C-alpha positions in Angstrom: -111.2 134.7 -151.0 -107.7 134.3 -151.6 -106.2 134.7 -147.9 -109.0 131.8 -146.8 -107.6 130.5 -149.9 -103.7 129.7 -148.6 -104.2 129.8 -144.5 -106.3 126.3 -146.0 -103.4 125.6 -148.4 -101.6 125.9 -145.2 -103.4 123.3 -143.8 -103.0 121.2 -146.7 -99.1 120.7 -146.1 -99.0 121.0 -142.1 -101.3 117.6 -143.1 -99.0 116.2 -145.8 -95.5 117.1 -143.0 -97.6 115.5 -141.0 -98.5 112.1 -142.3 -95.0 111.8 -143.7 -94.0 112.2 -139.9 -96.3 109.3 -139.7 -95.3 107.3 -142.6 -91.4 107.2 -141.3 -91.2 107.7 -137.5 -94.6 106.2 -136.4 -95.9 108.3 -134.1 -93.1 110.0 -132.2 -92.6 111.8 -136.4 -95.3 113.9 -135.6 -93.9 116.7 -133.7 -90.5 116.5 -135.8 -93.1 117.3 -139.1 -94.5 120.2 -137.5 -91.7 121.8 -136.2 -90.5 121.5 -139.6 -93.5 122.7 -141.0 -93.1 126.1 -139.5 -90.5 127.0 -141.5 -91.9 125.5 -145.3 -95.2 128.1 -144.4 -92.9 131.0 -143.8 -91.4 130.8 -146.9 -94.9 129.9 -148.7 -96.3 132.5 -146.4 -93.3 134.5 -148.2 -94.0 133.2 -151.6 -97.6 134.6 -151.4 -96.8 138.2 -150.2 -94.0 138.8 -152.3 -96.8 137.9 -155.5 -99.1 140.6 -153.9 -96.7 143.0 -154.2 -95.1 142.3 -157.5 -98.0 141.0 -159.0 -101.2 142.8 -157.5 -99.6 145.6 -157.2 -100.5 146.4 -153.2 -97.8 147.4 -151.2 -95.7 146.2 -149.1 -96.9 147.9 -145.8 -100.8 147.0 -147.7 -99.2 142.4 -147.6 -96.9 142.8 -144.2 -100.6 142.3 -142.5 -102.2 140.0 -144.8 -98.9 138.0 -143.9 -98.7 138.2 -140.6 -102.8 136.7 -140.7 -102.0 134.3 -143.8 -98.5 132.2 -141.6 -99.5 132.6 -137.8 -102.6 131.1 -138.1 -101.8 127.5 -139.9 -98.6 128.6 -137.5 -99.9 128.5 -134.8 -101.2 125.4 -134.9 -98.6 123.7 -135.5 -96.5 124.3 -132.8 -99.4 123.4 -130.3 -99.9 120.2 -132.7 -96.5 120.0 -131.4 -96.9 120.7 -127.7 -99.4 118.6 -127.6 -97.6 115.9 -129.2 -93.5 115.6 -127.5 
């Protein structure tokens, strides 16, 4: 269930990035905001992985597939939005 919450928070961060991009540059700001989201989310997903290793006691090998899923789903949506709005 934690993974679902983390992916949902990724979508929340994506929405926040898109809202800020639109507020700053109108519809032209959506594509750069979607691209900016990807490295931000990479850091967020890495922090989640670090917490899983340090606090929950999982090994890096156990957390790596979860990291890929947590990062890939919102990042794929962001890249699709970037592709559609550029």
